[in-house]
C-alpha positions as a Markdown table, in Angstrom:
| # | Residue | x | y | z |
|---|---|---|---|---|
| 1 | Met | 91.0 | 133.3 | 58.8 |
| 2 | Ser | 91.2 | 131.3 | 55.6 |
| 3 | Asp | 88.2 | 130.8 | 53.2 |
| 4 | Pro | 86.4 | 127.4 | 53.3 |
| 5 | Lys | 86.4 | 125.2 | 50.4 |
| 6 | Ile | 83.0 | 125.1 | 49.0 |
| 7 | Ile | 81.5 | 122.1 | 47.3 |
| 8 | Ala | 78.2 | 121.6 | 45.7 |
| 9 | Ile | 77.0 | 118.1 | 45.7 |
| 10 | Thr | 74.5 | 117.7 | 42.7 |
| 11 | Asn | 72.8 | 115.5 | 40.2 |
| 12 | Gln | 69.4 | 116.3 | 38.7 |
| 13 | Lys | 68.6 | 112.9 | 38.8 |
| 14 | Gly | 67.0 | 111.8 | 42.3 |
| 15 | Gly | 68.0 | 108.7 | 44.1 |
| 16 | Val | 71.6 | 108.6 | 43.3 |
| 17 | Gly | 72.8 | 108.9 | 47.1 |
| 18 | Lys | 73.2 | 112.7 | 46.7 |
| 19 | Thr | 72.2 | 113.6 | 50.3 |
| 20 | Thr | 73.5 | 110.3 | 51.7 |
| 21 | Thr | 77.0 | 111.6 | 50.3 |
| 22 | Ala | 76.5 | 115.0 | 51.6 |
| 23 | Ile | 75.8 | 113.8 | 55.1 |
| 24 | Asn | 78.5 | 111.1 | 55.1 |
| 25 | Leu | 81.2 | 112.8 | 53.6 |
| 26 | Ala | 80.6 | 115.9 | 56.0 |
| 27 | Ala | 80.6 | 113.6 | 59.0 |
| 28 | Ala | 84.0 | 111.9 | 57.7 |
| 29 | Leu | 85.6 | 115.1 | 57.2 |
| 30 | Ala | 84.4 | 116.3 | 60.6 |
| 31 | Leu | 85.7 | 113.2 | 62.1 |
| 32 | Ala | 89.0 | 113.8 | 60.6 |
| 33 | Gly | 89.4 | 117.2 | 62.5 |
| 34 | Asp | 87.8 | 119.7 | 60.0 |
| 35 | Lys | 85.2 | 122.2 | 60.8 |
| 36 | Val | 82.2 | 121.6 | 58.3 |
| 37 | Leu | 79.1 | 123.0 | 57.3 |
| 38 | Val | 76.3 | 121.4 | 55.4 |
| 39 | Val | 74.1 | 123.7 | 53.6 |
| 40 | Asp | 70.8 | 122.1 | 52.9 |
| 41 | Leu | 69.3 | 123.4 | 49.8 |
| 42 | Asp | 66.9 | 120.8 | 49.1 |
| 43 | Pro | 63.1 | 121.6 | 50.0 |
| 44 | Gln | 62.7 | 118.1 | 51.3 |
| 45 | Gly | 65.1 | 118.9 | 54.1 |
| 46 | Asn | 66.5 | 115.3 | 54.0 |
| 47 | Ala | 70.1 | 116.4 | 55.0 |
| 48 | Ser | 68.7 | 118.1 | 58.2 |
| 49 | Thr | 66.6 | 115.2 | 59.0 |
| 50 | Gly | 69.5 | 112.9 | 58.6 |
| 51 | Leu | 71.7 | 114.9 | 60.7 |
| 52 | Gly | 69.1 | 114.7 | 63.6 |
| 53 | Ile | 67.6 | 118.3 | 63.2 |
| 54 | Glu | 63.8 | 118.0 | 64.1 |
| 55 | Pro | 61.4 | 120.1 | 61.8 |
| 56 | Gln | 60.3 | 122.2 | 64.9 |
| 57 | Asp | 64.1 | 122.9 | 65.7 |
| 58 | Arg | 64.6 | 124.5 | 62.2 |
| 59 | Ala | 63.6 | 128.0 | 63.6 |
| 60 | Leu | 65.6 | 129.9 | 60.6 |
| 61 | Thr | 66.6 | 128.1 | 57.4 |
| 62 | Thr | 68.2 | 128.5 | 54.2 |
| 63 | Tyr | 65.0 | 130.0 | 53.0 |
| 64 | Asp | 65.9 | 132.8 | 55.4 |
| 65 | Leu | 69.3 | 133.0 | 54.4 |
| 66 | Leu | 68.5 | 133.4 | 50.6 |
| 67 | Leu | 65.0 | 135.3 | 50.8 |
| 68 | Glu | 65.1 | 137.2 | 53.9 |
| 69 | Glu | 69.0 | 137.9 | 53.8 |
| 70 | Thr | 69.2 | 136.5 | 57.4 |
| 71 | Pro | 72.9 | 136.5 | 58.5 |
| 72 | Ile | 74.4 | 133.0 | 58.3 |
| 73 | Gln | 75.3 | 132.7 | 61.8 |
| 74 | Asp | 71.7 | 132.9 | 62.8 |
| 75 | Val | 70.9 | 130.0 | 60.5 |
| 76 | Val | 73.7 | 127.7 | 61.2 |
| 77 | Ile | 73.1 | 125.1 | 64.0 |
| 78 | Pro | 75.4 | 122.3 | 65.5 |
| 79 | Thr | 74.5 | 118.8 | 65.0 |
| 80 | Glu | 75.3 | 115.7 | 67.1 |
| 81 | Val | 78.5 | 115.2 | 65.5 |
| 82 | Glu | 81.4 | 117.2 | 66.8 |
| 83 | Arg | 82.8 | 120.1 | 64.4 |
| 84 | Leu | 79.6 | 119.3 | 61.9 |
| 85 | Phe | 77.1 | 122.2 | 61.5 |
| 86 | Ile | 74.1 | 122.6 | 59.2 |
| 87 | Ala | 72.0 | 125.3 | 57.6 |
| 88 | Pro | 68.7 | 123.4 | 57.7 |
| 89 | Ala | 66.0 | 123.5 | 55.2 |
| 90 | Thr | 62.0 | 123.0 | 55.3 |
| 91 | Thr | 59.4 | 122.8 | 52.6 |
| 92 | Asp | 59.4 | 126.6 | 52.7 |
| 93 | Leu | 62.2 | 126.5 | 50.2 |
| 94 | Ser | 60.1 | 124.8 | 47.5 |
| 95 | Ser | 58.6 | 128.3 | 46.8 |
| 96 | Ala | 62.1 | 130.0 | 46.7 |
| 97 | Asp | 62.5 | 129.4 | 42.9 |
| 98 | Ile | 59.5 | 131.2 | 42.0 |
| 99 | Glu | 60.2 | 134.1 | 44.6 |
| 100 | Leu | 63.8 | 134.2 | 43.4 |
| 101 | Val | 63.0 | 135.0 | 39.7 |
| 102 | Ala | 62.1 | 138.6 | 40.6 |
| 103 | Asn | 65.4 | 139.2 | 42.6 |
| 104 | Glu | 68.0 | 140.8 | 40.3 |
| 105 | Lys | 70.7 | 139.2 | 42.4 |
| 106 | Arg | 68.9 | 135.9 | 42.4 |
| 107 | Ser | 71.8 | 133.7 | 41.1 |
| 108 | His | 74.3 | 135.3 | 43.6 |
| 109 | Leu | 72.5 | 135.3 | 46.9 |
| 110 | Leu | 74.2 | 132.2 | 48.2 |
| 111 | His | 77.6 | 133.2 | 47.0 |
| 112 | Asp | 77.2 | 136.4 | 48.9 |
| 113 | Ala | 75.9 | 134.9 | 52.1 |
| 114 | Leu | 78.8 | 132.4 | 52.2 |
| 115 | Arg | 81.4 | 135.2 | 51.6 |
| 116 | Ala | 80.0 | 137.7 | 54.0 |
| 117 | His | 82.6 | 138.6 | 56.8 |
| 118 | Glu | 80.4 | 137.0 | 59.3 |
| 119 | Ala | 80.4 | 133.7 | 57.3 |
| 120 | Leu | 84.2 | 133.6 | 57.1 |
| 121 | Ala | 84.3 | 134.4 | 60.8 |
| 122 | Leu | 82.7 | 131.0 | 61.7 |
| 123 | Gly | 85.9 | 129.3 | 60.5 |
| 124 | Phe | 84.7 | 126.5 | 58.4 |
| 125 | Asp | 87.3 | 124.4 | 56.4 |
| 126 | Phe | 84.5 | 122.8 | 54.0 |
| 127 | Val | 81.2 | 123.8 | 53.1 |
| 128 | Leu | 79.0 | 121.1 | 51.3 |
| 129 | Ile | 75.9 | 122.1 | 49.6 |
| 130 | Asp | 73.1 | 119.4 | 49.3 |
| 131 | Cys | 71.3 | 120.7 | 46.1 |
| 132 | Pro | 67.8 | 119.7 | 45.1 |
| 133 | Pro | 67.5 | 117.0 | 42.5 |
| 134 | Ser | 66.7 | 119.2 | 39.8 |
| 135 | Leu | 68.8 | 122.0 | 37.8 |
| 136 | Asn | 66.8 | 124.9 | 39.2 |
| 137 | Leu | 67.6 | 128.4 | 40.5 |
| 138 | Leu | 68.7 | 126.8 | 44.0 |
| 139 | Thr | 71.1 | 124.7 | 42.2 |
| 140 | Val | 72.4 | 127.6 | 40.1 |
| 141 | Asn | 72.9 | 129.5 | 43.4 |
| 142 | Ala | 74.9 | 126.6 | 44.7 |
| 143 | Leu | 77.0 | 126.4 | 41.5 |
| 144 | Val | 77.6 | 130.0 | 41.5 |
| 145 | Ala | 78.6 | 130.0 | 45.3 |
| 146 | Ser | 80.9 | 126.9 | 44.9 |
| 147 | His | 84.7 | 126.3 | 44.1 |
| 148 | Ser | 83.8 | 122.9 | 42.6 |
| 149 | Val | 81.0 | 120.3 | 42.0 |
| 150 | Leu | 80.9 | 116.7 | 43.4 |
| 151 | Ile | 78.7 | 114.5 | 41.4 |
| 152 | Pro | 77.4 | 111.3 | 42.9 |
| 153 | Leu | 76.5 | 108.5 | 40.0 |
| 154 | Gln | 74.6 | 105.6 | 40.8 |
| 155 | Ser | 76.0 | 102.5 | 39.3 |
| 156 | Glu | 73.0 | 101.5 | 37.1 |
| 157 | Phe | 71.8 | 101.6 | 33.5 |
| 158 | Phe | 71.7 | 105.2 | 32.0 |
| 159 | Ala | 73.8 | 106.6 | 34.7 |
| 160 | Leu | 76.0 | 108.6 | 32.4 |
| 161 | Glu | 73.2 | 109.7 | 30.2 |
| 162 | Gly | 72.0 | 112.2 | 32.5 |
| 163 | Leu | 75.3 | 113.7 | 33.2 |
| 164 | Ser | 75.5 | 115.6 | 30.0 |
| 165 | Gln | 72.7 | 118.2 | 30.9 |
| 166 | Leu | 74.5 | 118.8 | 34.4 |
| 167 | Met | 77.9 | 119.2 | 32.4 |
| 168 | Leu | 76.0 | 121.9 | 30.2 |
| 169 | Thr | 74.6 | 123.6 | 33.1 |
| 170 | Ile | 78.0 | 123.7 | 34.9 |
| 171 | Arg | 79.5 | 125.1 | 31.5 |
| 172 | Glu | 76.9 | 127.8 | 31.3 |
| 173 | Val | 77.5 | 128.9 | 35.0 |
| 174 | Arg | 81.4 | 129.0 | 34.2 |
| 175 | Glu | 80.6 | 131.2 | 31.3 |
| 176 | Ala | 78.0 | 133.6 | 32.8 |
| 177 | Ala | 78.9 | 133.8 | 36.6 |
| 178 | Asn | 81.7 | 131.6 | 38.0 |
| 179 | Pro | 84.6 | 131.0 | 35.6 |
| 180 | Arg | 86.9 | 129.2 | 38.3 |
| 181 | Leu | 84.1 | 126.5 | 39.0 |
| 182 | Arg | 85.5 | 123.0 | 38.4 |
| 183 | Ile | 84.5 | 119.4 | 38.8 |
| 184 | Glu | 85.8 | 118.0 | 41.9 |
| 185 | Gly | 85.0 | 114.5 | 40.8 |
| 186 | Val | 82.4 | 111.9 | 40.2 |
| 187 | Val | 81.7 | 109.3 | 43.0 |
| 188 | Leu | 80.1 | 106.0 | 42.1 |
| 189 | Thr | 77.4 | 105.3 | 44.7 |
| 190 | Met | 75.3 | 102.2 | 45.5 |
| 191 | His | 77.9 | 100.2 | 43.8 |
| 192 | Asp | 77.4 | 96.2 | 44.1 |
| 193 | Met | 80.8 | 94.6 | 43.1 |
| 194 | Arg | 79.0 | 91.4 | 42.3 |
| 195 | Asn | 76.7 | 92.8 | 39.8 |
| 196 | Arg | 77.9 | 92.8 | 36.2 |
| 197 | Leu | 76.1 | 95.8 | 35.2 |
| 198 | Ala | 77.7 | 97.9 | 38.1 |
| 199 | Gln | 81.1 | 96.8 | 36.9 |
| 200 | Gln | 80.2 | 97.9 | 33.4 |
| 201 | Val | 78.9 | 101.3 | 34.6 |
| 202 | Glu | 82.1 | 101.7 | 36.5 |
| 203 | Ala | 84.3 | 100.8 | 33.5 |
| 204 | Asp | 82.3 | 103.1 | 31.3 |
| 205 | Ala | 82.5 | 106.1 | 33.7 |
| 206 | Arg | 86.5 | 105.6 | 34.1 |
| 207 | Asp | 86.8 | 105.2 | 30.3 |
| 208 | Thr | 84.6 | 108.5 | 29.7 |
| 209 | Leu | 85.7 | 110.6 | 32.5 |
| 210 | Gly | 89.1 | 109.3 | 33.5 |
| 211 | Glu | 90.9 | 111.0 | 36.5 |
| 212 | Leu | 87.5 | 112.7 | 37.3 |
| 213 | Val | 86.2 | 109.5 | 38.8 |
| 214 | Phe | 87.1 | 109.1 | 42.5 |
| 215 | Lys | 89.2 | 105.9 | 43.2 |
| 216 | Thr | 86.9 | 105.4 | 46.1 |
| 217 | Val | 83.6 | 103.8 | 45.3 |
| 218 | Ile | 80.5 | 103.6 | 47.8 |
| 219 | Pro | 79.2 | 100.2 | 48.1 |
| 220 | Arg | 75.5 | 99.3 | 48.4 |
| 221 | Asn | 75.4 | 98.9 | 52.1 |
| 222 | Val | 72.3 | 98.2 | 54.3 |
| 223 | Arg | 73.9 | 100.2 | 57.1 |
| 224 | Val | 74.1 | 103.4 | 55.0 |
| 225 | Ser | 70.2 | 102.9 | 54.1 |
| 226 | Glu | 69.4 | 102.4 | 58.0 |
| 227 | Ala | 71.2 | 105.3 | 59.3 |
| 228 | Pro | 69.1 | 108.2 | 58.2 |
| 229 | Ser | 66.0 | 106.5 | 60.0 |
| 230 | Phe | 68.0 | 106.9 | 63.1 |
| 231 | Ala | 68.7 | 110.6 | 62.1 |
| 232 | Met | 72.3 | 110.1 | 62.1 |
| 233 | Pro | 75.4 | 109.6 | 59.7 |
| 234 | Val | 76.4 | 106.0 | 59.0 |
| 235 | Ile | 79.9 | 106.9 | 60.6 |
| 236 | Thr | 78.1 | 107.5 | 63.8 |
| 237 | Tyr | 75.5 | 104.8 | 63.5 |
| 238 | Asp | 78.0 | 102.0 | 62.5 |
| 239 | Pro | 81.7 | 103.2 | 62.3 |
| 240 | Val | 83.0 | 99.8 | 61.1 |
| 241 | Ser | 80.4 | 99.2 | 58.4 |
| 242 | Lys | 81.9 | 99.0 | 54.9 |
| 243 | Gly | 79.7 | 102.2 | 54.0 |
| 244 | Ser | 81.5 | 104.2 | 57.0 |
| 245 | Gln | 84.8 | 102.9 | 55.7 |
| 246 | Ala | 84.1 | 103.9 | 52.2 |
| 247 | Tyr | 83.0 | 107.6 | 53.2 |
| 248 | Ile | 86.0 | 107.9 | 55.4 |
| 249 | Ala | 88.3 | 106.9 | 52.3 |
| 250 | Leu | 86.2 | 109.3 | 50.0 |
| 251 | Ala | 87.1 | 112.2 | 52.6 |
| 252 | Gln | 90.6 | 111.2 | 52.6 |
| 253 | Glu | 90.7 | 111.2 | 48.9 |
| 254 | Leu | 89.0 | 114.5 | 48.6 |
| 255 | Thr | 91.3 | 116.3 | 51.2 |
| 256 | Ala | 94.4 | 115.0 | 49.5 |
| 257 | Lys | 93.2 | 116.5 | 46.2 |
| 258 | Ala | 92.3 | 119.6 | 48.2 |
| 259 | Gly | 95.7 | 119.8 | 49.7 |
């Protein structure tokens, strides 16, 4: 029974393709034969919706996992994608930040839940945590629980400016609670190769961050945008689209790094 690789997918800036990356990277890893869990830590519950879990089917959620200490095997449910599971979220999670403040273990609740014997017995190869678009206690829980951080970065002006605050938070978590936390990489999303600005952002990101930037770039792709409205990952919705192929390539690059 080997431990899963736990990756927090985070960027405090909204609209950068964070949830899209969580869903589609997870689906690509599952397609390649890995058993994958998505932990939806965003109160909007978009990862849950995007993987086809209706609100009425979310009887137990990550709120119960963190605040009620419900065992993880009671929260996790299968998705339509083989080998892909989710710990879903609802808007209940939006009050979690306030409720967590009084809990002395507040930063370690997810860490403990994912490392309980019952969690390891589920046999996941990867756990991807979809964080909320803010640096709050839920995000800190994800960073404390994770081995590494994957940062989606939208190919637009000011993209790199928001990274400094996130890097600072990662450093603080390393110093206070998780010294082994590392940056898995930065993935450029919504990238339009024809756009001069997007090319400049990519060049700046590679100059500034070097090897941390994944070689794979996620293109701006209409199929990727459409897939969530059909409650499925793009890999299921349109396997041959450029978006699907990019996430499959990203999964391969990630696995090669992990190996």
